[in-house]
VEXDREN-2710 file (C-alpha; in Angstrom, 1 decimal):
% VEXDREN-2710
k/r/px/py/pz
1/MET/-164.8/-100.0/-39.7
2/LEU/-163.9/-97.2/-37.0
3/ALA/-163.2/-93.5/-37.5
4/VAL/-159.9/-92.5/-36.3
5/VAL/-160.1/-90.2/-33.3
6/ALA/-157.7/-87.3/-32.9
7/ALA/-155.6/-86.7/-29.8
8/PRO/-156.8/-84.2/-27.1
9/VAL/-156.0/-80.9/-28.0
10/SER/-155.1/-78.5/-25.3
11/ALA/-153.2/-75.2/-25.0
12/ALA/-149.7/-75.6/-25.1
13/ALA/-147.7/-75.7/-21.8
14/PRO/-144.5/-73.6/-21.3
15/THR/-141.5/-75.6/-21.9
16/THR/-137.9/-75.2/-21.2
17/GLY/-136.8/-75.0/-24.7
18/PHE/-134.2/-77.1/-26.2
19/HIS/-130.9/-78.1/-24.6
20/TRP/-128.0/-79.8/-26.1
21/ASN/-126.1/-82.4/-24.3
22/ASP/-123.7/-85.4/-24.5
23/ILE/-124.7/-88.7/-23.5
24/THR/-121.8/-90.9/-22.6
25/ALA/-122.4/-94.6/-23.7
26/THR/-121.3/-97.6/-21.7
27/ASP/-118.3/-97.8/-23.9
28/GLY/-117.1/-94.2/-23.4
29/VAL/-118.6/-92.9/-26.8
30/ARG/-120.4/-89.6/-26.8
31/LEU/-123.7/-89.2/-28.3
32/LYS/-125.0/-85.9/-29.4
33/SER/-128.7/-85.2/-28.3
34/ASN/-131.0/-82.6/-27.2
35/VAL/-133.9/-82.4/-24.5
36/ILE/-137.1/-80.4/-24.1
37/GLU/-139.3/-80.6/-21.1
38/PRO/-142.3/-79.1/-19.5
39/ALA/-141.4/-76.1/-17.3
40/ALA/-144.0/-77.2/-14.7
41/PRO/-142.7/-79.1/-11.7
42/GLY/-143.4/-82.7/-11.0
43/ALA/-142.6/-86.1/-12.7
44/HIS/-143.7/-86.1/-16.4
45/PRO/-143.9/-89.0/-19.0
46/GLY/-140.9/-89.2/-21.1
47/VAL/-140.2/-90.2/-24.7
48/VAL/-136.7/-91.2/-26.4
49/LEU/-136.4/-90.2/-30.1
50/VAL/-133.9/-92.1/-32.0
51/ALA/-132.6/-90.4/-35.1
52/SER/-132.9/-92.3/-38.5
53/TRP/-130.1/-93.5/-40.6
54/ALA/-127.9/-90.7/-41.8
55/LEU/-129.8/-88.1/-39.9
56/ASN/-129.3/-86.4/-36.5
57/ASP/-131.3/-85.3/-33.5
58/PHE/-132.3/-82.1/-35.1
59/GLN/-134.7/-84.6/-36.8
60/TYR/-137.6/-84.5/-34.4
61/LEU/-137.5/-80.8/-33.3
62/ALA/-141.1/-80.1/-34.4
63/GLN/-142.4/-83.2/-32.9
64/ALA/-140.3/-82.9/-29.6
65/LYS/-141.8/-79.5/-29.1
66/GLN/-145.2/-80.6/-29.5
67/LEU/-144.7/-83.5/-27.3
68/ALA/-143.1/-81.2/-24.5
69/GLU/-146.0/-78.7/-25.0
70/ALA/-148.3/-81.5/-24.3
71/GLY/-146.3/-82.6/-21.1
72/TYR/-143.7/-84.8/-22.1
73/VAL/-140.0/-84.9/-21.5
74/VAL/-138.4/-85.7/-24.8
75/LEU/-134.9/-86.7/-25.5
76/SER/-133.6/-86.9/-29.1
77/TYR/-130.2/-88.5/-30.0
78/THR/-128.0/-89.0/-32.9
79/ALA/-126.9/-92.6/-33.2
80/ARG/-123.3/-93.6/-33.0
81/GLY/-121.2/-93.4/-36.0
82/PHE/-123.3/-90.6/-37.6
83/TRP/-122.7/-86.7/-37.5
84/LEU/-121.1/-85.5/-34.4
85/SER/-122.0/-88.5/-32.3
86/GLY/-118.7/-90.7/-31.6
87/GLY/-117.9/-94.1/-32.4
88/THR/-118.9/-96.3/-35.8
89/ILE/-122.2/-97.2/-37.1
90/ASP/-123.3/-100.4/-35.5
91/VAL/-126.1/-101.1/-37.7
92/ALA/-128.5/-101.7/-34.8
93/GLY/-125.9/-104.1/-33.0
94/PRO/-125.5/-104.3/-29.4
95/ARG/-123.9/-101.1/-28.9
96/ASP/-126.8/-99.2/-30.4
97/ILE/-129.2/-101.0/-28.2
98/ALA/-127.0/-100.3/-25.2
99/ASP/-126.9/-96.7/-26.2
100/ALA/-130.9/-96.5/-26.1
101/SER/-130.7/-97.4/-22.6
102/SER/-127.8/-95.1/-22.0
103/ALA/-130.2/-92.4/-23.3
104/VAL/-133.0/-93.6/-20.5
105/ASP/-130.4/-93.4/-17.8
106/TRP/-129.4/-89.8/-18.9
107/MET/-133.1/-88.8/-19.0
108/ILE/-133.8/-90.3/-15.3
109/ALA/-130.7/-88.4/-13.9
110/HIS/-131.0/-85.2/-15.6
111/THR/-134.6/-84.3/-16.2
112/GLY/-138.0/-84.6/-14.4
113/VAL/-139.1/-87.6/-16.1
114/ASP/-141.3/-90.2/-14.3
115/PRO/-139.0/-93.4/-14.7
116/HIS/-141.8/-95.7/-14.8
117/ARG/-143.5/-93.9/-17.8
118/ILE/-140.9/-93.8/-20.7
119/GLY/-141.5/-94.6/-24.2
120/ILE/-139.2/-94.6/-27.3
121/VAL/-140.1/-93.7/-30.8
122/GLY/-138.2/-93.8/-34.2
123/MET/-138.4/-93.7/-37.9
124/SER/-136.6/-96.0/-40.0
125/TYR/-133.3/-97.0/-38.4
126/GLY/-134.9/-95.3/-35.3
127/GLY/-137.8/-97.5/-35.6
128/GLY/-135.7/-100.8/-35.7
129/ILE/-133.6/-99.6/-32.9
130/SER/-137.0/-98.8/-31.0
131/LEU/-138.2/-102.3/-31.3
132/LEU/-134.7/-103.9/-30.2
133/ALA/-134.3/-101.5/-27.3
134/ALA/-137.9/-102.3/-26.0
135/ALA/-137.0/-105.9/-26.0
136/HIS/-133.8/-105.3/-24.0
137/ASP/-134.9/-102.7/-21.7
138/PRO/-138.1/-103.3/-19.7
139/ARG/-138.1/-99.4/-18.7
140/LEU/-139.6/-98.7/-22.1
141/ARG/-143.3/-98.9/-21.8
142/ALA/-144.4/-97.8/-25.2
143/VAL/-142.8/-98.1/-28.6
144/GLY/-143.6/-96.4/-31.9
145/SER/-141.7/-98.0/-34.8
146/LEU/-142.3/-96.0/-38.1
147/SER/-140.9/-97.6/-41.0
148/GLY/-139.0/-99.9/-39.2
149/TRP/-138.1/-103.6/-39.6
150/SER/-138.3/-106.9/-37.7
151/ASP/-136.2/-109.0/-39.9
152/LEU/-133.2/-107.4/-41.3
153/GLY/-132.3/-110.6/-43.2
154/ALA/-135.6/-110.5/-45.0
155/SER/-134.7/-106.8/-45.9
156/MET/-131.6/-107.7/-47.2
157/THR/-132.2/-110.6/-49.3
158/GLY/-136.1/-111.4/-49.0
159/GLY/-137.0/-114.0/-51.5
160/ASP/-133.1/-115.0/-51.5
161/THR/-132.7/-111.9/-53.8
162/ARG/-130.5/-109.1/-53.1
163/ARG/-131.8/-105.5/-53.1
164/PRO/-128.9/-103.1/-54.9
165/GLN/-130.7/-99.8/-55.0
166/ALA/-131.6/-100.0/-51.3
167/ALA/-128.1/-101.1/-50.4
168/TRP/-126.4/-98.5/-52.3
169/PHE/-128.4/-95.6/-50.7
170/LEU/-127.9/-96.6/-47.3
171/GLN/-124.1/-97.3/-47.9
172/THR/-123.6/-94.1/-49.8
173/ALA/-125.4/-92.1/-47.0
174/ALA/-123.2/-93.8/-44.3
175/ARG/-120.0/-92.8/-46.2
176/LEU/-121.3/-89.1/-46.6
177/VAL/-122.4/-88.4/-43.1
178/GLY/-121.1/-91.2/-41.1
179/ARG/-118.3/-93.5/-40.2
180/PRO/-118.9/-97.1/-41.4
181/SER/-117.4/-99.7/-39.0
182/PRO/-114.9/-102.5/-40.1
183/GLN/-117.8/-105.1/-39.6
184/MET/-120.2/-103.1/-41.5
185/ASN/-117.9/-102.6/-44.5
186/GLN/-117.4/-106.5/-44.6
187/ILE/-120.9/-107.2/-44.6
188/LEU/-121.4/-105.0/-47.4
189/ASP/-118.5/-106.3/-49.4
190/ASP/-119.8/-109.7/-48.8
191/TYR/-123.2/-108.7/-49.9
192/TRP/-122.1/-107.2/-53.1
193/ALA/-119.8/-110.1/-53.9
194/ASP/-122.8/-112.6/-52.8
195/ARG/-120.5/-114.6/-50.4
196/ASP/-120.6/-115.8/-46.9
197/ALA/-124.5/-116.0/-46.8
198/GLU/-124.3/-117.6/-43.2
199/GLY/-122.1/-115.0/-41.9
200/ARG/-124.4/-112.1/-43.0
201/ASP/-127.5/-114.1/-41.6
202/ARG/-125.8/-114.4/-38.3
203/TRP/-125.1/-110.5/-38.3
204/ALA/-128.8/-109.8/-39.4
205/ARG/-130.3/-112.1/-36.8
206/GLU/-128.4/-110.1/-33.8
207/ARG/-130.1/-106.9/-35.2
208/SER/-133.8/-108.1/-36.0
209/ALA/-136.6/-107.9/-33.1
210/ARG/-138.1/-111.0/-34.6
211/TYR/-135.7/-112.8/-32.7
212/SER/-136.3/-111.0/-29.6
213/ILE/-139.9/-111.5/-29.6
214/ASP/-140.3/-113.5/-26.3
215/ALA/-138.4/-110.8/-24.6
216/LEU/-141.0/-108.2/-25.8
217/ASN/-143.7/-110.2/-24.9
218/ARG/-142.4/-110.9/-21.4
219/SER/-141.9/-107.1/-20.6
220/ARG/-145.3/-106.1/-22.4
221/PRO/-144.6/-102.7/-23.6
222/ALA/-147.3/-101.3/-25.9
223/VAL/-146.2/-101.6/-29.5
224/LEU/-147.1/-99.2/-32.5
225/ILE/-146.1/-100.1/-35.9
226/ALA/-146.6/-97.9/-38.9
227/HIS/-145.4/-99.2/-42.4
228/SER/-145.9/-98.4/-46.0
229/PHE/-147.0/-101.4/-48.7
230/GLY/-144.5/-100.4/-51.2
231/ASP/-141.5/-100.0/-48.5
232/SER/-138.4/-100.6/-50.8
233/ILE/-135.8/-100.7/-48.0
234/PHE/-137.7/-102.7/-45.4
235/PRO/-140.3/-104.6/-47.4
236/ALA/-143.7/-104.7/-45.4
237/ASN/-144.6/-108.3/-45.3
238/GLN/-141.9/-109.0/-42.5
239/MET/-143.9/-106.8/-40.2
240/LEU/-147.0/-109.2/-40.5
241/ASP/-145.7/-112.3/-38.9
242/PHE/-144.0/-110.2/-36.2
243/TYR/-147.0/-108.3/-35.5
244/ALA/-149.1/-111.5/-35.2
245/ALA/-146.4/-113.0/-32.6
246/LEU/-146.9/-110.3/-30.4
247/THR/-148.9/-110.7/-27.4
248/THR/-148.5/-107.2/-26.1
249/PRO/-150.8/-104.1/-26.4
250/LYS/-150.3/-103.7/-30.2
251/ARG/-151.4/-101.8/-33.3
252/LEU/-150.3/-102.1/-36.9
253/GLU/-151.0/-99.2/-39.5
254/LEU/-150.6/-99.8/-43.2
255/ALA/-150.8/-97.1/-45.9
256/PRO/-149.5/-96.6/-49.4
257/GLY/-146.3/-95.2/-50.0
258/ASP/-142.5/-96.1/-49.9
259/HIS/-140.1/-96.0/-47.0
260/ALA/-140.8/-93.1/-44.3
261/THR/-142.8/-91.1/-47.0
262/VAL/-146.0/-91.4/-45.2
263/GLU/-144.7/-89.9/-42.0
264/ILE/-142.2/-87.5/-43.2
265/SER/-144.5/-84.5/-43.3
266/GLY/-144.9/-84.9/-39.5
267/LEU/-141.2/-83.9/-39.3
268/ALA/-142.1/-80.4/-40.1
269/GLY/-144.9/-80.3/-37.6
270/ILE/-147.6/-80.7/-40.4
271/PRO/-150.7/-82.7/-39.2
272/ASN/-150.1/-86.3/-40.4
273/HIS/-152.2/-89.6/-39.6
274/VAL/-149.1/-91.6/-38.5
275/TRP/-147.8/-89.0/-35.9
276/THR/-151.4/-88.5/-34.8
277/SER/-151.5/-92.0/-33.8
278/VAL/-148.2/-91.8/-32.3
279/ARG/-149.4/-89.2/-29.9
280/ARG/-152.5/-91.0/-29.2
281/TRP/-150.5/-94.1/-28.4
282/LEU/-148.1/-92.5/-26.0
283/ASP/-151.1/-90.5/-24.4
284/GLN/-152.7/-93.8/-23.8
285/TYR/-150.0/-95.8/-22.5
286/LEU/-147.8/-93.2/-20.9
287/ALA/-149.9/-90.1/-19.9
288/GLY/-152.7/-92.0/-18.6
289/VAL/-155.1/-90.1/-21.1
290/ASP/-157.9/-92.4/-22.4
291/THR/-157.6/-91.7/-26.1
292/GLY/-159.6/-94.5/-27.0
293/ILE/-156.9/-96.2/-29.2
294/GLY/-156.2/-98.9/-26.7
295/GLY/-160.1/-100.3/-27.3
296/GLU/-159.9/-99.9/-31.1
297/PRO/-159.4/-102.6/-33.7
298/GLY/-155.7/-103.3/-33.7
299/VAL/-155.1/-103.4/-37.6
300/VAL/-155.6/-100.1/-39.7
301/VAL/-155.4/-100.2/-43.5
302/ARG/-155.7/-97.2/-46.1
303/PRO/-156.3/-98.8/-49.3
304/HIS/-154.1/-97.6/-52.3
305/ASN/-156.7/-95.9/-54.5
306/SER/-159.3/-94.9/-51.8
307/SER/-159.7/-92.3/-49.2
308/ALA/-161.2/-94.9/-46.7
309/VAL/-159.8/-95.9/-43.5
310/GLU/-160.3/-99.5/-42.6
311/SER/-160.1/-101.2/-39.2
312/TYR/-159.7/-104.7/-38.5
313/PRO/-159.6/-106.7/-34.9
314/ASP/-156.5/-108.8/-36.3
315/LEU/-154.5/-109.7/-39.6
316/PRO/-156.6/-112.8/-40.4
317/HIS/-159.8/-110.6/-40.7
318/VAL/-158.1/-108.4/-43.3
319/THR/-158.6/-111.1/-45.7
320/GLY/-162.1/-112.6/-46.1
321/HIS/-161.1/-115.2/-48.5
322/SER/-158.8/-116.2/-51.1
323/ASP/-159.7/-117.1/-54.7
324/ARG/-157.5/-119.4/-56.5
325/LEU/-157.0/-118.4/-60.3
326/ALA/-155.4/-120.9/-62.5
327/LEU/-152.7/-120.1/-65.0
328/GLY/-153.7/-121.2/-68.5
329/ALA/-151.8/-121.9/-71.5
330/PRO/-150.8/-118.3/-73.4
331/HIS/-152.4/-118.0/-76.7
332/GLY/-153.1/-115.5/-79.4
333/LEU/-151.3/-113.1/-81.6
334/ILE/-149.7/-111.6/-78.3
335/PRO/-149.5/-114.8/-76.3
336/THR/-151.4/-114.2/-73.0
337/GLY/-152.8/-116.8/-70.6
338/ASP/-156.0/-116.9/-68.7
339/LEU/-156.4/-116.3/-64.8
340/SER/-159.2/-118.4/-64.2
341/PRO/-161.0/-120.1/-61.2
342/ALA/-160.8/-123.5/-63.3
343/SER/-158.9/-126.2/-62.0
344/PRO/-155.2/-125.9/-63.0
345/ALA/-154.5/-127.8/-66.2
346/ALA/-151.2/-129.7/-66.0
347/THR/-150.6/-130.0/-69.8
348/TRP/-149.1/-126.8/-71.0
349/THR/-145.8/-125.2/-71.0
350/ARG/-144.5/-121.6/-71.8
351/GLN/-140.8/-120.8/-72.2
352/ILE/-139.5/-117.4/-71.7
353/HIS/-135.8/-116.0/-72.1
354/ALA/-134.2/-115.1/-69.1
355/GLY/-131.9/-112.0/-68.2
356/THR/-133.6/-109.4/-70.3
357/ASP/-135.6/-106.7/-68.6
358/THR/-139.1/-105.6/-69.6
359/ILE/-141.4/-102.7/-69.3
360/ALA/-142.8/-104.3/-66.2
361/ASP/-140.9/-103.4/-63.2
362/GLY/-141.2/-102.2/-59.7
363/GLY/-139.6/-98.6/-60.2
364/VAL/-136.8/-96.6/-58.3
365/ALA/-136.4/-97.2/-54.6
366/LEU/-137.9/-94.5/-52.2
367/LEU/-139.1/-92.6/-55.4
368/THR/-141.7/-94.6/-57.4
369/ASN/-143.9/-95.9/-54.7
370/GLY/-143.3/-92.5/-52.7
371/LEU/-144.7/-90.4/-55.3
372/GLU/-147.6/-92.8/-55.4
373/GLY/-148.2/-92.3/-51.6
374/LEU/-148.2/-88.6/-52.5
375/THR/-150.1/-88.4/-56.0
376/GLY/-152.0/-91.7/-55.8
377/ILE/-150.2/-92.7/-59.3
378/PRO/-148.6/-96.1/-59.1
379/PRO/-146.1/-97.8/-61.7
380/ILE/-148.0/-98.0/-64.9
381/VAL/-147.5/-100.5/-68.0
382/ALA/-149.2/-100.9/-71.3
383/LEU/-149.9/-104.7/-70.8
384/PRO/-149.9/-105.5/-74.6
385/ALA/-146.2/-104.1/-75.0
386/VAL/-144.9/-106.4/-72.4
387/SER/-142.4/-108.5/-74.4
388/ARG/-143.8/-112.3/-74.4
389/ARG/-140.3/-113.3/-75.3
390/ASN/-139.1/-112.2/-71.7
391/ALA/-142.2/-112.5/-69.8
392/GLY/-145.2/-114.5/-69.1
393/VAL/-148.3/-112.8/-68.9
394/TRP/-151.7/-113.9/-67.6
395/LEU/-155.0/-111.9/-67.5
396/SER/-158.3/-112.4/-65.6
397/ALA/-162.0/-112.1/-66.7
398/ALA/-163.5/-108.6/-65.7
399/ALA/-164.3/-107.6/-62.3
400/PRO/-168.0/-107.7/-61.5
401/ALA/-170.2/-104.7/-60.8
402/ALA/-169.0/-104.6/-57.3
403/GLY/-165.3/-104.8/-58.3
404/TRP/-162.6/-106.9/-56.1
405/LYS/-161.4/-105.8/-53.2
406/VAL/-157.8/-107.2/-52.9
407/ARG/-156.6/-107.2/-49.2
408/GLY/-153.6/-109.0/-47.8
409/VAL/-150.7/-111.1/-49.3
410/PRO/-151.3/-112.4/-53.1
411/GLN/-149.5/-115.8/-53.4
412/LEU/-148.0/-117.4/-56.7
413/HIS/-147.5/-121.1/-57.0
414/ALA/-145.6/-122.1/-60.2
415/PRO/-143.5/-125.2/-61.0
416/LEU/-140.6/-124.0/-63.1
417/THR/-137.8/-125.8/-65.1
418/SER/-134.8/-123.7/-66.0
419/SER/-131.7/-124.2/-68.4
420/ASN/-129.5/-122.7/-65.5
421/PRO/-128.9/-124.2/-62.2
422/THR/-130.1/-120.9/-60.5
423/GLY/-132.6/-118.1/-61.5
424/THR/-134.7/-115.3/-60.2
425/ILE/-138.3/-114.3/-61.4
426/ILE/-140.3/-111.3/-60.3
427/ALA/-143.9/-111.3/-60.3
428/TYR/-146.3/-108.4/-60.7
429/LEU/-149.8/-107.7/-60.1
430/TYR/-151.6/-105.1/-62.2
431/ASP/-155.1/-103.5/-62.2
432/VAL/-155.9/-103.5/-65.9
433/ASN/-158.4/-101.2/-67.7
434/ALA/-160.3/-101.5/-70.9
435/LEU/-157.2/-100.2/-72.7
436/GLY/-154.8/-102.5/-71.6
437/ILE/-152.9/-100.0/-69.2
438/GLY/-152.1/-101.5/-66.0
439/LYS/-151.5/-100.1/-62.6
440/LEU/-149.1/-102.0/-60.5
441/PHE/-150.2/-102.7/-56.8
442/SER/-148.1/-105.8/-55.7
443/HIS/-145.0/-107.6/-56.7
444/ALA/-142.1/-109.7/-55.2
445/PRO/-139.1/-111.7/-56.5
446/ILE/-137.7/-114.9/-55.7
447/THR/-134.6/-116.6/-56.4
448/TRP/-134.4/-120.6/-56.7
449/HIS/-131.4/-123.1/-56.9
450/GLY/-131.8/-126.2/-59.2
451/THR/-133.0/-126.6/-62.9
452/GLY/-136.2/-127.9/-61.5
453/ALA/-138.0/-125.7/-58.7
454/THR/-141.7/-125.3/-57.5
455/VAL/-141.9/-121.5/-56.4
456/ASP/-144.2/-120.2/-53.7
457/LEU/-143.7/-116.5/-53.7
458/PRO/-145.7/-114.4/-51.4
459/LEU/-146.0/-110.9/-53.3
460/GLN/-146.3/-107.7/-51.0
461/VAL/-149.1/-107.3/-48.9
462/THR/-151.7/-104.9/-50.2
463/ALA/-155.0/-103.1/-50.1
464/TYR/-156.2/-102.2/-53.5
465/ASP/-159.8/-101.7/-55.2
466/VAL/-160.2/-103.2/-58.7
467/PRO/-163.1/-101.2/-60.2
468/ALA/-165.9/-103.0/-62.0
469/GLY/-164.9/-104.2/-65.6
470/HIS/-161.3/-104.0/-64.9
471/ARG/-159.1/-107.2/-65.0
472/LEU/-156.1/-108.5/-62.8
473/ALA/-153.1/-109.1/-64.9
474/LEU/-150.2/-111.2/-63.6
475/VAL/-146.7/-110.7/-65.3
476/VAL/-143.5/-112.7/-64.5
477/ASP/-140.2/-111.8/-65.7
478/THR/-136.6/-112.3/-65.0
479/LYS/-135.0/-108.9/-64.4
480/ASP/-136.0/-105.6/-62.4
481/PRO/-133.6/-102.8/-61.6
482/LEU/-134.6/-103.2/-57.8
483/TYR/-133.1/-106.6/-57.6
484/LEU/-129.8/-108.4/-58.3
485/ASP/-131.1/-111.5/-60.0
486/ALA/-129.3/-114.6/-60.4
487/ASN/-130.0/-115.3/-64.4
488/PRO/-127.0/-115.4/-66.6
489/LYS/-127.2/-112.8/-69.3
490/ARG/-127.3/-114.9/-72.3
491/ASN/-128.9/-118.2/-73.6
492/ALA/-131.0/-118.9/-70.2
493/THR/-134.7/-119.9/-70.3
494/VAL/-137.2/-120.5/-67.8
495/THR/-140.2/-122.6/-68.5
496/PHE/-143.8/-122.3/-66.7
497/SER/-146.2/-125.3/-66.7
498/GLY/-149.7/-126.5/-65.7
499/GLY/-150.4/-126.7/-62.3
500/SER/-149.6/-123.1/-61.4
501/TRP/-151.8/-120.8/-60.0
502/LEU/-152.4/-117.2/-58.3
503/ASP/-154.2/-116.9/-54.8
504/VAL/-155.7/-113.5/-54.5
505/PRO/-156.8/-112.3/-51.3
506/LEU/-160.4/-110.5/-51.0
507/ALA/-162.3/-108.7/-48.5
END
């Protein structure tokens, strides 16, 4: 483990103050922006700040001022289609990528920026655009992607399951303060109707840095990624493979919370560990200040229920080993199966009725996991009250005196048969105390096609300490307000069987 070192503190240098400008994009669209820079003469490092979805360039005023006082030229801009910027919403498409380069052009032409020391940073929408822009513009030498995405398709339909709350939030916000393009409207119409999956996938690939990884690795900008375990807009697992594939200077920080909730306090200028890392990253790779961050382990993890800050050299070291726990036949008055390290038995079956929700669910997008990040209180369930008619429940033995440090991606393997040609299950992993009260710390959905299927489901990446004497519980049901499931509303069943197991990653 390694302590986090703060960025160097120095007296605030005089700045020019904020100036509001129009940037003319390559297609003639005008983008609203503001710029602030040091008053001292000379070439300075520069940062482009890309506004989030439905927000504008005022978003980063506090951070821009602090960066300018530290010697940076800072240009913030409102993405096309939002607020007073022209055009229609391109959803991080080719026009948005070109706009980021236009912002760099404007900065070089109109400020005292050093053209060889420019970076790009953004939250959410701005974070996704920042990765894509750096893949297409080699002048961008450092990147800060905060709650961004690498695979838009995985965000929209991960596990082949659509996310209605996330889609509704983005669509509503766009209609309130933006101008959706005809293409965006068509994609969303198809999304809600569950049609033209191939067309939606082509559209998403063009907007996913995962498919530009070779270009990023060729140009080698320094890439900082900060993400929340419980991100309900851009689920975190997509960032793991992306980070592993980067061969640039890189850093990945994971913390409890929901989409953009961990870093949001930094927008008000409040000290914040994510923005502290951004500042250290920019100082290291743009300003020529040795903050030490370049030599630190590349993966930083803040566990759910702990104040610890853990550092690892790479992702494989986050998980020391995985314990395979077999799912046993449910038994007892409140039928509950065992989760045990014994070999998976192949002789039992357990049928549940599909299409009815239980009290086990992932909460409300943005709010539930966001509140956990602020309060430390995750979604809670009384395990005995989970309907055994509509869910399968399995419970482990008690954790030993040292507890269990779950670190990484839990994996469920389950052969299923279904009365319907398609179906959806959602798996939840809980920490359960002696009273049967469970705290949710990972979950994920998956949709399958065919009456017989073997499901291999990676749950959300997590870092959670299960206390001594507590148990792990796996709950699997078929409905959750976070997801659009493929189960019929009536008379459908899903049958689990022996040969099922849960792989639990442990430090």
